[in-house]
C-alpha positions as CSV (number, residue, x, y, z in Angstrom):
1,M,113.4,91.8,119.7
2,E,112.6,90.4,116.2
3,A,112.5,92.8,113.3
4,L,108.8,92.2,112.7
5,D,108.1,93.3,116.3
6,Q,109.4,96.8,115.6
7,I,107.2,99.7,114.7
8,V,108.1,102.7,112.6
9,E,106.4,105.9,113.6
10,I,105.8,108.4,110.9
11,H,105.7,111.9,112.3
12,F,104.1,114.8,110.4
13,P,104.1,118.4,111.7
14,L,100.6,119.8,112.3
15,R,100.1,123.4,111.6
16,P,96.9,125.1,112.6
17,D,96.7,127.3,109.5
18,E,97.1,124.3,107.1
19,D,94.6,121.9,105.6
20,T,94.8,118.3,106.9
21,D,93.2,116.5,103.9
22,W,96.6,114.9,103.3
23,I,95.9,112.6,106.3
24,E,93.2,110.8,104.4
25,D,95.5,110.5,101.4
26,V,98.3,109.0,103.5
27,E,95.9,106.6,105.3
28,E,94.6,105.4,101.9
29,L,98.2,104.9,100.7
30,L,98.9,102.8,103.8
31,F,95.6,100.8,103.4
32,E,96.5,100.0,99.8
33,A,99.9,98.7,100.9
34,K,98.2,96.1,103.2
35,G,97.9,93.8,100.2
36,T,101.7,93.2,99.8
37,V,103.4,89.8,100.3
38,A,104.2,90.6,103.9
39,P,101.1,92.6,104.8
40,L,101.9,96.0,106.1
41,M,100.1,96.7,109.3
42,F,99.2,100.2,110.4
43,D,97.3,101.7,113.2
44,D,95.1,104.8,113.4
45,G,97.1,108.0,113.7
46,E,97.3,110.0,116.9
47,E,98.0,113.7,117.6
48,L,100.7,114.4,120.1
49,R,103.3,117.1,121.0
50,G,106.8,116.4,119.7
51,A,110.0,116.7,121.7
52,D,110.0,120.4,120.6
53,G,106.5,120.9,122.0
54,E,105.0,121.4,118.5
55,P,101.9,119.4,117.5
56,E,102.4,116.3,115.3
57,Y,100.3,113.7,113.7
58,V,101.8,110.2,114.0
59,L,101.0,107.0,112.0
60,F,102.5,103.6,112.8
61,I,103.6,100.8,110.4
62,S,104.8,97.4,111.3
63,N,104.9,93.7,110.3
64,N,107.7,93.9,107.8
65,P,111.5,93.8,108.2
66,L,112.8,97.1,109.6
67,T,114.7,98.1,106.4
68,E,111.4,97.8,104.4
69,L,109.5,99.8,107.0
70,I,112.0,102.6,107.0
71,A,112.0,102.7,103.1
72,Y,108.2,102.7,103.0
73,G,108.1,105.4,105.8
74,R,110.4,107.6,103.7
75,T,108.1,107.1,100.7
76,V,105.1,108.2,102.8
77,L,107.0,111.3,104.0
78,A,107.7,112.2,100.4
79,H,104.1,111.7,99.3
80,G,102.6,114.7,97.5
81,G,100.7,117.0,99.7
82,V,102.1,116.0,103.1
83,P,103.7,118.8,105.1
84,A,107.4,119.2,105.0
85,G,109.5,118.5,108.1
86,G,108.3,115.0,109.0
87,Y,110.6,112.3,110.3
88,L,110.6,108.6,111.3
89,S,111.3,106.9,114.6
90,I,111.7,103.3,115.6
91,N,109.8,101.9,118.5
92,D,108.2,98.7,119.7
93,E,104.9,97.7,121.4
94,E,106.3,98.4,124.8
95,G,107.7,101.9,123.9
96,E,106.1,105.2,124.7
97,L,104.3,106.9,121.9
98,G,106.7,109.3,120.3
99,G,109.6,108.0,122.4
100,G,111.3,105.9,119.8
101,E,114.8,106.4,118.3
102,R,114.5,109.2,115.7
103,I,116.1,108.1,112.4
104,G,115.4,110.9,110.0
């Protein structure tokens, strides 16, 4: 598998008592990053249950070397207003949503 075929999933915890306006902020941040030299690709987020059964919101980024995707994913997790407790995982187009290797 080539590095550009890999997908980094950005997982955010969803809490029923918290505002989710941060999702639009993060999607805007990702949209703005599409203009880079190697355009960052991202797909609409999806809600799912994490391995612990808790609800999560997952966004996907790809089309860059894996090290750059991981670094950018960490930047997104640290973005102001997003809920604490998020993590990244590595997957590919054939992988099951949320089933990638967790990296932090």
